[in-house]
C-alpha positions as CSV (number, residue, x, y, z in Angstrom):
1,M,129.5,79.3,112.6
2,S,126.1,79.6,111.0
3,F,124.4,80.1,107.6
4,K,125.1,83.8,108.0
5,T,128.7,83.2,107.1
6,T,127.7,81.6,103.8
7,F,125.0,84.2,103.2
8,N,127.5,87.0,103.5
9,K,129.6,85.6,100.6
10,Y,126.8,86.5,98.2
11,N,125.4,89.7,96.9
12,W,121.8,90.1,95.9
13,D,122.3,92.4,92.9
14,T,125.2,90.3,91.6
15,L,123.1,87.1,91.8
16,E,120.2,88.9,90.1
17,K,122.4,89.9,87.1
18,E,123.8,86.4,86.9
19,I,120.4,84.7,86.9
20,Y,119.1,87.0,84.2
21,A,122.2,86.6,82.0
22,F,121.8,82.9,81.3
23,T,121.0,82.0,77.7
24,A,119.1,79.2,76.0
25,E,122.4,77.5,75.2
26,D,123.4,77.6,78.9
27,V,120.1,75.9,79.8
28,K,120.6,73.2,77.2
29,E,124.0,72.5,78.6
30,V,122.7,72.2,82.1
31,L,119.9,69.8,81.0
32,Q,122.5,67.5,79.6
33,K,124.0,67.0,83.1
34,E,123.0,64.1,85.3
35,K,123.8,66.0,88.5
36,I,122.6,69.5,89.0
37,D,124.4,71.9,91.3
38,L,123.6,75.4,92.6
39,E,125.1,77.2,89.6
40,D,123.0,75.0,87.3
41,F,120.0,75.8,89.5
42,K,120.4,79.5,88.6
43,A,120.1,78.6,85.0
44,L,117.0,76.5,85.6
45,I,115.1,79.3,87.3
46,S,116.3,81.9,84.8
47,P,114.0,83.5,82.1
48,A,116.1,81.6,79.6
49,A,114.7,78.3,80.9
50,K,111.1,79.2,80.0
51,P,111.1,77.4,76.7
52,F,112.3,74.2,78.4
53,I,109.7,74.0,81.1
54,E,108.1,70.9,79.6
55,H,111.4,69.1,79.4
56,I,112.3,70.1,83.0
57,A,108.8,69.0,84.2
58,Q,109.2,65.6,82.6
59,R,112.5,65.1,84.2
60,S,111.1,66.3,87.6
61,H,108.3,63.8,87.3
62,A,110.7,60.9,86.6
63,I,113.0,61.8,89.5
64,T,110.1,62.2,92.0
65,K,108.5,59.0,90.9
66,K,111.8,57.2,91.3
67,R,112.4,58.6,94.8
68,F,108.9,58.8,96.3
69,G,106.9,56.5,94.1
70,N,103.2,57.2,93.3
71,T,102.5,58.7,96.7
72,I,101.3,62.1,98.0
73,Q,101.3,62.8,101.7
74,M,98.4,64.8,103.1
75,Y,98.7,67.1,106.1
76,V,96.5,69.8,107.6
77,P,97.2,73.1,109.4
78,M,95.5,73.9,112.6
79,Y,95.7,77.5,113.8
80,L,95.8,77.9,117.5
81,S,96.0,81.6,117.8
82,N,95.9,84.9,115.9
83,E,97.6,86.9,118.6
84,C,100.7,88.6,117.4
85,Q,103.3,91.1,118.6
86,N,104.8,91.8,115.2
87,I,104.0,94.2,112.4
88,C,104.1,92.4,109.1
89,T,102.8,94.5,106.2
90,Y,101.4,91.5,104.3
91,C,99.7,89.5,107.1
92,G,96.2,89.6,108.5
93,F,97.5,88.8,112.0
94,S,99.7,91.9,112.1
95,M,99.3,93.8,115.4
96,T,98.3,96.9,113.5
97,N,95.2,95.3,112.3
98,K,92.2,96.0,114.6
99,I,90.8,92.5,114.7
100,A,89.3,90.2,117.4
101,R,92.1,88.1,118.8
102,R,91.6,84.5,119.9
103,T,93.8,81.8,121.4
104,L,92.3,78.3,121.7
105,N,92.0,76.6,125.1
106,D,92.3,72.9,125.7
107,A,88.6,72.1,125.0
108,E,88.7,74.1,121.8
109,I,91.9,72.4,120.6
110,L,90.5,69.0,121.2
111,K,87.3,70.0,119.4
112,E,89.3,70.9,116.3
113,V,91.3,67.7,116.6
114,K,88.2,65.6,116.7
115,F,87.0,67.3,113.4
116,L,90.4,66.7,111.7
117,K,90.7,63.1,112.9
118,A,87.3,62.3,111.4
119,K,88.7,63.5,108.1
120,G,91.5,61.0,108.3
121,Y,94.5,63.3,109.1
122,N,97.5,61.9,110.9
123,H,100.0,64.7,110.1
124,I,99.1,68.1,111.6
125,L,100.8,71.5,111.4
126,L,100.2,73.8,114.4
127,V,100.3,77.5,113.6
128,T,100.2,80.6,115.7
129,G,100.9,84.3,115.5
130,E,104.1,85.4,117.2
131,A,103.2,86.4,120.7
132,N,105.6,85.1,123.3
133,K,103.5,86.0,126.4
134,T,100.3,84.2,125.2
135,V,101.5,81.6,122.8
136,G,105.1,81.1,123.9
137,V,107.0,77.9,124.5
138,S,104.9,76.7,127.4
139,Y,101.6,77.1,125.5
140,I,103.1,75.3,122.4
141,K,104.6,72.5,124.5
142,H,101.3,72.0,126.3
143,A,99.4,71.9,122.9
144,I,101.8,69.3,121.6
145,S,101.4,67.1,124.7
146,L,97.6,67.5,124.5
147,I,97.3,66.2,121.0
148,R,100.3,63.9,120.9
149,E,98.2,60.7,121.2
150,H,96.1,61.7,118.2
151,F,98.8,62.2,115.6
152,S,101.8,60.4,114.4
153,N,103.4,63.5,113.1
154,I,103.3,67.0,114.7
155,S,104.8,70.0,113.0
156,I,104.8,73.7,114.0
157,E,104.9,77.1,112.3
158,V,105.4,79.6,115.1
159,Q,107.8,82.3,116.1
160,P,111.6,81.4,116.0
161,L,112.8,80.1,119.3
162,D,116.1,79.4,121.0
163,Q,117.9,76.1,120.7
164,N,117.0,74.9,124.3
165,E,113.3,75.8,123.6
166,Y,113.3,73.7,120.5
167,E,114.8,70.8,122.5
168,Q,111.9,71.0,125.0
169,L,109.4,70.8,122.2
170,I,111.2,67.9,120.5
171,E,111.1,66.0,123.8
172,A,107.4,66.7,124.0
173,G,106.8,65.1,120.6
174,L,107.6,67.7,118.0
175,Y,108.6,66.3,114.6
176,A,109.2,69.2,112.2
177,V,109.4,73.0,112.2
178,L,108.6,75.3,109.3
179,V,110.3,78.6,109.4
180,Y,110.2,80.9,106.3
181,Q,112.7,83.7,105.9
182,E,110.0,85.5,103.9
183,T,112.7,87.3,101.9
184,Y,116.5,87.0,101.9
185,H,116.7,90.7,100.8
186,E,117.7,92.3,104.1
187,A,116.5,95.8,103.3
188,T,113.2,94.6,101.9
189,Y,112.8,92.3,104.9
190,K,113.1,95.3,107.2
191,T,110.6,97.3,105.2
192,H,107.9,94.6,105.7
193,H,108.8,93.8,109.3
194,P,109.3,97.2,111.0
195,K,108.4,96.2,114.6
196,G,108.5,93.2,116.8
197,K,110.9,90.3,117.3
198,K,110.4,89.3,113.7
199,S,112.1,92.5,112.6
200,N,115.5,90.9,113.6
201,F,116.6,89.6,110.2
202,N,119.7,87.7,111.5
203,Y,117.9,86.0,114.3
204,R,115.4,84.6,111.9
205,L,118.1,83.7,109.4
206,D,119.9,81.6,112.0
207,T,116.8,79.8,113.2
208,P,117.4,76.6,111.0
209,D,120.8,76.4,112.6
210,R,119.3,76.4,116.1
211,L,116.9,73.7,114.9
212,G,119.7,71.6,113.4
213,K,121.7,71.8,116.7
214,A,118.6,70.9,118.6
215,G,118.2,67.7,116.6
216,V,114.8,68.3,115.0
217,H,113.7,65.6,112.6
218,K,112.7,67.9,109.7
219,I,113.1,71.6,108.8
220,G,110.9,73.4,106.4
221,L,112.2,76.3,104.4
222,G,110.7,78.9,102.0
223,A,110.3,82.5,100.9
224,L,107.1,84.4,100.5
225,F,106.9,85.1,96.8
226,G,105.9,88.6,96.0
227,L,108.0,90.6,98.5
228,E,111.0,90.5,96.2
229,D,112.3,88.9,92.9
230,W,111.3,85.3,93.3
231,R,114.2,84.0,91.4
232,V,116.8,85.5,93.7
233,D,114.9,84.6,96.8
234,S,114.7,81.0,95.5
235,F,118.4,80.8,94.9
236,Y,119.1,81.9,98.5
237,T,116.6,79.3,99.8
238,A,118.4,76.6,97.7
239,L,121.7,77.9,99.1
240,H,120.3,77.7,102.6
241,L,119.0,74.1,102.0
242,K,122.4,72.9,100.7
243,Y,124.2,74.5,103.7
244,L,121.9,72.8,106.2
245,Q,122.0,69.4,104.5
246,K,125.8,69.5,104.7
247,T,125.9,70.8,108.3
248,Y,123.0,68.8,109.8
249,W,123.0,65.8,107.6
250,K,120.7,63.7,109.9
251,T,117.8,66.1,109.4
252,K,115.2,65.9,106.7
253,Y,114.2,69.0,104.7
254,S,111.1,70.4,102.9
255,I,110.5,73.4,100.7
256,S,107.2,75.3,100.5
257,F,106.0,77.8,97.9
258,P,103.7,80.4,99.3
259,R,102.6,83.3,97.1
260,L,101.1,86.5,98.5
261,R,97.4,86.0,98.9
262,P,94.6,88.6,99.7
263,H,94.5,89.5,103.4
264,Q,93.7,92.3,105.9
265,G,96.3,94.7,104.5
266,E,97.3,96.6,101.4
267,V,100.6,95.1,100.2
268,Q,100.6,94.0,96.6
269,P,103.3,91.7,95.1
270,K,106.4,93.7,94.1
271,V,107.2,91.1,91.5
272,E,104.5,88.9,89.9
273,M,105.1,85.1,90.0
274,T,102.9,83.4,87.4
275,D,101.7,79.9,87.5
276,S,104.2,79.0,84.8
277,D,107.0,80.5,87.0
278,L,105.9,78.4,90.0
279,V,105.9,75.2,87.9
280,Q,109.4,76.1,86.7
281,L,110.6,76.7,90.2
282,I,109.1,73.5,91.7
283,C,110.7,71.4,89.0
284,A,114.0,73.1,89.3
285,Y,114.1,72.3,93.0
286,R,113.5,68.7,92.1
287,L,116.3,68.5,89.6
288,L,118.6,70.1,92.2
289,D,117.6,67.7,95.0
290,E,115.8,64.4,94.6
291,D,115.3,63.9,98.3
292,V,113.9,67.2,99.5
293,E,110.1,67.2,100.2
294,L,108.2,69.8,98.2
295,S,104.9,71.0,99.7
296,M,101.9,72.7,98.2
297,S,99.3,74.5,100.3
298,T,95.7,75.6,99.6
299,R,96.9,79.1,98.7
300,E,96.9,77.9,95.1
301,S,93.9,77.3,92.8
302,E,92.1,74.0,92.2
303,T,93.4,73.9,88.6
304,F,97.0,74.5,89.6
305,R,97.0,72.0,92.4
306,N,95.4,69.4,90.1
307,N,98.2,69.8,87.6
308,I,101.1,70.0,89.9
309,I,100.6,66.6,91.5
310,K,102.7,64.8,88.9
311,L,105.4,67.4,88.6
312,G,107.4,67.0,91.8
313,I,105.2,67.8,94.8
314,T,105.3,65.2,97.6
315,S,102.9,66.7,100.1
316,I,99.7,68.7,100.0
317,S,97.2,70.2,102.4
318,A,93.4,70.2,102.0
319,E,90.3,72.0,103.4
320,S,92.6,74.3,105.3
321,K,91.4,77.1,107.6
322,T,93.8,79.9,108.4
323,N,91.8,81.2,111.4
324,P,92.0,79.9,115.0
325,G,89.2,77.4,115.6
326,G,88.2,77.7,111.9
327,Y,87.2,74.0,111.5
328,A,84.7,73.5,114.4
329,V,85.1,76.2,117.1
330,A,85.0,79.6,115.4
331,P,84.6,79.5,111.6
332,E,83.9,83.2,111.5
333,S,87.2,84.4,113.0
334,L,89.6,86.4,110.9
335,E,91.8,84.4,108.5
336,Q,95.5,85.0,108.2
337,F,95.0,85.0,104.4
338,E,92.4,83.8,102.0
339,I,92.8,80.3,100.6
340,S,92.1,79.5,97.0
341,D,91.4,75.7,96.8
342,E,88.4,75.2,99.2
343,R,87.6,71.6,98.2
344,E,86.9,69.1,101.0
345,T,89.5,66.5,102.0
346,K,87.6,63.7,100.3
347,D,87.6,65.6,97.0
348,I,91.3,66.2,97.1
349,K,91.9,62.5,98.0
350,E,89.7,61.5,95.0
351,M,91.6,63.9,92.7
352,I,95.0,62.5,93.8
353,E,93.8,58.9,93.3
354,N,92.3,59.6,89.9
355,Q,95.8,60.6,88.8
356,G,97.1,57.2,89.8
357,Y,98.6,58.2,93.1
358,E,98.2,56.8,96.6
359,V,97.3,59.2,99.5
360,V,99.6,58.7,102.5
361,W,98.1,59.7,105.8
362,K,100.9,58.3,108.0
363,D,104.5,57.4,107.0
364,W,106.5,57.8,110.2
365,E,105.9,57.6,113.9
366,C,108.0,60.3,115.7
367,F,107.4,58.8,119.2
368,E,106.5,55.5,120.8
369,E,102.8,55.1,121.4
370,T,101.9,55.2,125.0
371,K,100.9,51.8,126.5
């Protein structure tokens, strides 16, 4: 039993027709409800909900404030390697791109850590390309063990692994895993992932199940907006979330909202997702689930990130570098994608505080401190 069973009960084309068939009256009816379900979520992300964005945003703000208070958690990604065995048409790390490859050694990792700790970070996201031989489980486990004493919360965004491999990393100090399906449209997925382990749609789809069975503390979900219709992909993400919450109820969950950004490649978004669309989606997720964490990266512009703080987001990154060693070791190495908000950490902190929110650097200890 896995999410695949639930996934197979739905049809992409049917869902698309249903989402686009909602009317303004349908949306009004949904907004009168106290509890929002998946069917209501379809209405909230439909074109018919556009005129109601302000109302949806106000409700999202109220729910988020009730559940999370006036706090925003800050985290930072640290790229360990750009080596990758996959072909992904939208990614600068794709093995078809003729770039200099780099994997950080211990000294380089610690140099990056020193830079980030000086900025105040206590939550770190380790990111690699998908290359089992060079940045496989043993490398990732070693990296976690190496930096464990410096951070209260260690997350990873790496290649999907088997359950026993996740169990090893959890024992080493891993707190959360982010694994994006990219798109839930199987044919489109295969078009953008023609070669490498990532080309296996079903293995990736079942990754959160393996994480849940391994007992990970938090699972991060998401789709890469631009590969397919964002509304349908977002419904599938919400469906996946609800399945996981019911099946692995001890685990926490987060949703991220990456839009295609410029990179070493030629893929342009198939379907445009405007800023207004993204606000609509973020707020719809909050109405669907008051407990899920909603995360915003530096892919988005300064203006957008400034304005989204009060609308449902609970965590945000700052001063991100998407190249291995980009903070202190090798600033010139190739980025996975270009970021948009390039402000320093102190500026983001000030922006958040100016809006009446408190920056949270540490809210949970995932392991006992060594004596």
